[in-house]
N, C-alpha and C positions, 0 to 999 in steps of 0.2 A: 267984185267978190275976193277979200284982201286973203294973203298967203295965211295957211293955217298951218305952219312947219312950228311957232312956240307952241301950240298945243297938243301934239303928238307924243304919244307912248310909242317907245319902240322895246319887244319882244328880245331877251337876250338869253332867257332858257324857257323850257315847259316843260312839264310833268303832269302825266294822265292821273288823277286823282282817285277816279271810281268811270267802270264801264258798265253799263245794266243792260237791260231790255230797251227800255228807252231814255235812260239820264247817261250821257257820257260827260265827265268835270274834269276841267284841265287846274294846275296853278301855274301860274307863268310869272317869272321877272321879268320886268320891262325899266325902262330906264325914261325917268322924266323927262320933260323940255328943259327941267333947271342942273339935271344930272345928277341928281339923285335917283335911289334904286328904291322902287316898289314892288307889292307883293297884286296879281288880278288874280280871282278865282272867280271861273265860270262856266257855261255847259253850251256845250254843241249841238246845235240841233238842226233838222234837214232843213225847216220850213214848212207852213204852215197856209191852209185858206181858211177864209170865210167866204158865205154863199147869203147874199141877201136876197130870197125869193118873193116876188111883186106875183100875189096873184088878183088875178082879176075875179070879183065874186057873183060875176054873171050881170050887176046890175052896173058897170063900171067904174066901180069903187076898188082901191086897191085893200088888199089885207096882206099882212107880212106874213109868211111862216117862220115860225118860231119853234123851240123845240126845248124842253124841259131836264135838264137829267143832274143827279147826284154827282156832285165832285168831292169826291174824299177827302183831299187836303185841307177844304177848306170846311169841313162836315156841313156839305147842306144844297138842297135844290137849286140851280140856276138857271134863268132863263136866258138861251142863247140864241145866235143866228147859226145856222148847220155849219161847220169847218171840221179841219183836219189836218194830218200831214203828208205831207208829198210824200209819195215812196219811190226810190232810186234812179233814175231819169225820167221821172214821169213830169212832165209838163204841169204848169201851175191850170192850167186853162182844163187839162185832162182831170187835174184832181180835184177840182172846182165840180166837174160835172159828175167824179165817182160819188163822193162827199155827198153830194146833194140826192143822188138817186140811193146810195144804202143808207141814210140816214132819214128821209121823209117818204122817200119814192117817186118822186118828182124829176121828171126831166125837163129841161126849158127848150124851145127852139131861139134864142136867143141871149146871146151872153153879151156882158158891158164889164171890163177890168174898170174899177174906181181908182186903185192905187193900193201904196202899201204900208203897215206900219211895221214898228218892232216895238213888242209890247213889255219887254223887259232889258232895256241896252244897258243896264249895270251888270248884267250878268249873265247874259244869253246871246247867243247869235240868231235868236227866233229871229222871224221876222213870217208876216200873217200876209198875204196877196187878199184883197177884197174884190171882190166880183157883185153885180147885180145880174139876176137870172129872170126873166120872163118868158111868159105864153107857157106855161106850166100846166103839164098832162101828169095825171097819177096813176102811179103803176105799184109794182108792190118792193117793202124795203127791203135793203139786203143788210143788215145789222151784223157787226163783229162780233166774233164769239165772245159773249160778260159783256156786249152795251145793253145798255135799256136807258132807253128814255122816249117823253111821251111830245109826239109834234103836234103844234095846233095853230091859228089863225088871230092875229088881232090886226086891227085898223092902227094906223100910223098914228093916230092920236091916241088910242092905245098905249101903244108901245112909249111913245115918246114922255106920256105923262108916268108910266111907272120908271121911266130912266130918272126923271124928276123928283120921284118919290124914295128912290134910292132902291126898289125894288130887281131894278136890272143895275147889276155891278160888274160883272163882266168886263172887262177892258176891250177886249176886241168887239164886244155887241156894242158898248158904249159909241168906240170910232166909228161903228157902222150905224148911229141912230144920227152922226153929224151926216153922215153920207146919206141916210136917209130924207133927213131936213132937206140940205140945199137939194136934192135934185128932184125929190117930189114938190120943189117950190121953183122949181126952172131955175135956180140959182147956176148950179152945175152940172153940165152935159156929159152923157154920155155917149162912146159908140160903140153899136151894138153890133155883133158879128154872130155866124153861126155857129153849131158846137162841134169839136173838133171833134170827138167822138161818135160813133154807130151807137 
């Protein structure tokens, strides 16, 4: 790998633009590699997780646990994998376990970290850690105040068809589709571990 020094931008000043309940935005001045100045505006984000829950339907076939949730900024109900942001000091696996239980009611006896994605690299520090969960057991959901979503299952074939047809457009869920396809086909392996929370 060659040296990336000729691509790096260096911050010269930073200004907080907005701090709300969720969004924390900054405007920085940076020095470009050629010596010119430029402005960069971006949102700080604590990071998040997405869980791809694999449910055995009892006949040896895998079903994917998915959600339907209204997303106000785009004004439509979206099909997504369970996901949520990290709490302060929380590990990514603990967050994955918490979000799966809160949103779907499922706990999992086996977990595997797939990887990480950066969904909006041009204007946010957000990363999303991708996890698989299996050996699922259904309990009671613990939705946050003001959170409304439907939980349902679909076969991998159905899910991938929805991605192809444009019914699934959420970026993290589309990234999850890539993982689903390769993991279930046996191209990409996962290392399974027990849960970290009780």
